[in-house]
C-alpha positions as CSV (number, residue, x, y, z in Angstrom):
1,M,7.4,-8.4,-1.2
2,P,5.1,-5.7,0.2
3,L,1.7,-6.7,1.7
4,V,-0.7,-3.9,1.1
5,R,-4.0,-3.4,2.9
6,I,-6.4,-0.9,1.3
7,D,-9.3,0.3,3.3
8,L,-12.0,2.4,1.6
9,V,-15.6,3.4,2.0
10,E,-18.0,1.1,0.2
11,G,-19.8,2.2,-2.9
12,R,-17.2,2.1,-5.6
13,T,-17.7,-0.3,-8.6
14,T,-15.5,-3.3,-9.0
15,D,-13.7,-1.5,-11.8
16,Q,-13.0,1.6,-9.7
17,T,-11.7,-0.5,-6.8
18,R,-9.4,-2.4,-9.1
19,E,-8.2,0.8,-10.7
20,L,-7.1,2.1,-7.2
21,A,-5.4,-1.2,-6.4
22,D,-3.6,-1.3,-9.7
23,A,-2.5,2.3,-9.3
24,I,-1.0,1.5,-5.8
25,H,0.7,-1.7,-7.1
26,Q,2.2,0.1,-10.1
27,A,3.7,2.8,-7.8
28,I,5.3,0.1,-5.7
29,V,6.6,-1.8,-8.8
30,E,8.1,1.3,-10.4
31,T,9.5,2.8,-7.2
32,Y,10.9,-0.3,-5.5
33,R,11.6,-2.2,-8.8
34,I,9.8,-5.4,-7.6
35,P,8.4,-8.0,-10.0
36,E,5.0,-7.3,-11.3
37,R,3.6,-10.5,-10.0
38,D,4.9,-9.8,-6.5
39,R,1.5,-8.6,-5.6
40,F,-0.3,-9.1,-2.3
41,Q,-3.2,-6.8,-1.6
42,I,-6.2,-7.0,0.8
43,I,-9.0,-4.6,-0.1
44,T,-11.6,-4.0,2.6
45,E,-14.7,-1.8,2.1
46,H,-16.4,-0.2,5.1
47,P,-19.6,1.8,5.7
48,A,-18.7,5.5,5.7
49,Q,-19.2,5.8,9.5
50,H,-16.6,3.1,10.1
51,I,-13.7,5.1,8.7
52,I,-12.6,8.1,10.7
53,A,-9.7,9.9,9.1
54,Q,-9.2,13.5,10.2
55,D,-6.5,15.9,9.0
56,A,-4.0,15.5,12.0
57,G,-3.9,19.3,12.2
58,L,-2.9,19.9,8.6
59,G,-5.9,22.1,7.9
60,F,-8.0,20.2,5.3
61,E,-11.0,18.0,5.2
62,R,-11.2,14.5,3.9
63,T,-14.2,13.2,2.1
64,T,-16.0,9.8,2.1
65,N,-13.7,8.9,-0.8
66,V,-10.7,8.5,1.6
67,V,-8.4,5.6,0.9
68,I,-6.2,4.3,3.7
69,I,-3.2,2.3,2.5
70,H,-1.0,0.3,4.9
71,I,2.2,-1.1,3.4
72,F,4.0,-3.9,5.2
73,T,7.5,-4.5,3.8
74,Q,11.0,-5.5,4.7
75,R,13.2,-2.9,6.4
76,G,16.2,-1.3,4.7
77,R,14.8,1.3,2.4
78,S,15.9,4.9,2.8
79,D,13.7,7.8,3.8
80,E,14.2,9.1,0.3
81,D,12.9,5.8,-1.2
82,K,9.9,5.9,1.1
83,Q,9.2,9.5,0.2
84,A,9.4,8.6,-3.5
85,L,6.9,5.8,-2.9
86,Y,4.5,8.1,-1.2
87,K,4.7,10.5,-4.1
88,A,4.2,7.8,-6.7
89,V,1.2,6.4,-4.9
90,H,-0.2,9.9,-4.7
91,D,0.5,10.7,-8.4
92,N,-1.1,7.4,-9.5
93,L,-4.2,7.8,-7.4
94,V,-4.8,11.4,-8.3
95,V,-4.9,10.3,-12.0
96,T,-7.8,8.0,-11.0
97,G,-9.7,11.0,-9.7
98,L,-8.9,10.7,-6.0
99,A,-8.4,14.0,-4.2
100,P,-4.9,14.4,-2.7
101,E,-6.3,14.9,0.8
102,D,-8.1,11.5,0.5
103,I,-4.9,9.6,0.3
104,F,-3.5,8.3,3.6
105,V,-0.5,5.9,3.7
106,G,0.9,4.0,6.7
107,Y,4.2,2.1,6.3
108,T,5.4,-0.7,8.5
109,E,8.8,-2.4,8.2
110,N,9.9,-5.9,9.3
111,G,12.6,-8.5,8.5
112,P,12.9,-11.7,6.6
113,Q,12.0,-13.8,9.7
114,D,8.6,-12.1,9.8
115,W,7.2,-13.7,6.6
116,S,5.7,-17.1,6.0
117,F,4.3,-17.7,2.5
118,S,3.0,-21.2,3.2
119,H,3.7,-24.6,4.9
120,G,4.5,-23.0,8.2
121,Q,7.9,-22.0,7.2
122,A,9.8,-18.7,6.9
123,Q,10.9,-19.2,3.3
124,Y,13.4,-16.3,3.4
125,L,15.2,-18.0,6.4
126,T,15.1,-21.5,4.9
127,G,16.5,-20.3,1.6
128,Q,13.5,-21.3,-0.4
129,L,13.1,-17.6,-1.3
130,Q,15.8,-15.1,-1.8
131,V,15.5,-12.0,0.4
132,P,14.6,-9.2,-2.0
133,A,17.3,-6.7,-2.8
134,Q,16.6,-3.2,-1.7
135,T,16.4,-0.3,-4.1
């Protein structure tokens, strides 16, 4: 059950924004084999001057098309699984026309006790939801 935050510069159409969100979700579904409807995304658009994303010393320039993706998910996946996810996100977004240098992914892990889906309960702990199996 990843929670995905997508931050991007304003100016894309609704269809373009949805295409990016769909591409990211499809990468997660295919790589981590989660259910299609296990989708939680928050998309936030910002003025261009409100996103500062430099190259971290890698020697390239990002454009105002940069998309910053933060994936929150349960711990337990291998480094290889994460690398496969980053590659799938990249491949899916490049198909939409996004430049490789404009794709930035952050990844945060947590445990079943860190999720409440409603009613003030941690449903993974109460047994109302089964803790997702890892790939």
